[in-house]
C-alpha positions as CSV (number, residue, x, y, z in Angstrom):
1,M,72.6,51.1,35.9
2,N,73.0,51.3,32.1
3,P,70.0,52.1,29.9
4,V,68.5,49.1,28.0
5,S,68.2,49.5,24.3
6,D,64.9,48.8,22.5
7,I,66.4,45.7,20.8
8,E,67.4,44.4,24.3
9,V,63.9,45.0,25.5
10,Y,62.5,43.1,22.5
11,Q,64.9,40.2,23.1
12,K,64.1,39.9,26.8
13,L,60.4,40.0,26.2
14,T,60.7,37.3,23.5
15,A,62.8,35.2,25.9
16,V,60.1,35.6,28.6
17,A,57.3,34.6,26.2
18,D,59.3,31.6,25.1
19,E,59.8,30.5,28.7
20,L,56.1,30.9,29.5
21,D,55.2,28.8,26.4
22,S,57.7,26.2,27.6
23,I,56.2,26.1,31.1
24,A,52.6,26.0,29.7
25,A,53.6,22.9,27.7
26,E,54.4,21.2,30.9
27,G,51.4,22.6,32.8
28,A,49.6,20.1,35.0
29,T,46.2,21.7,34.8
30,L,44.1,23.2,32.0
31,V,43.6,26.4,34.0
32,G,47.4,26.8,34.6
33,N,48.1,26.1,31.0
34,A,45.5,28.6,29.8
35,A,46.9,31.3,32.2
36,L,50.5,30.7,31.0
37,T,49.5,30.6,27.3
38,T,47.6,33.9,27.7
39,A,50.5,35.5,29.6
40,A,52.9,34.4,26.8
41,M,50.6,35.8,24.1
42,T,50.4,39.1,26.0
43,V,54.2,39.4,26.5
44,R,54.8,38.4,22.9
45,G,52.4,41.2,21.9
46,M,54.5,43.7,23.9
47,A,57.6,42.3,22.1
48,T,55.9,42.8,18.7
49,A,55.0,46.4,19.6
50,V,58.6,47.1,20.5
51,Y,59.8,45.4,17.3
52,K,57.4,47.5,15.2
53,H,58.7,50.6,17.0
54,I,62.3,49.6,16.2
55,M,61.4,49.0,12.5
56,G,59.5,52.2,12.3
57,E,62.6,54.1,13.5
58,A,64.8,52.2,11.0
59,E,62.4,53.2,8.2
60,A,62.3,56.8,9.3
61,S,66.1,56.9,9.3
62,A,66.3,55.3,5.9
63,L,63.8,57.9,4.5
64,D,65.8,60.7,6.0
65,S,69.0,59.6,4.3
């Protein structure tokens, strides 16, 4: 199994969040919609944390140059 890069983790988390948003838009009940929307926000938050980590590494590399 090959290691997954941080950018791939970000992309996959973003794709999962988008899919959850899409499913929530089609949700049959308010409770299901709320659960899916909350899950999407949580996953999107994780993606944002990974993105900020990636950007922090990029800034540190630029400062080291």
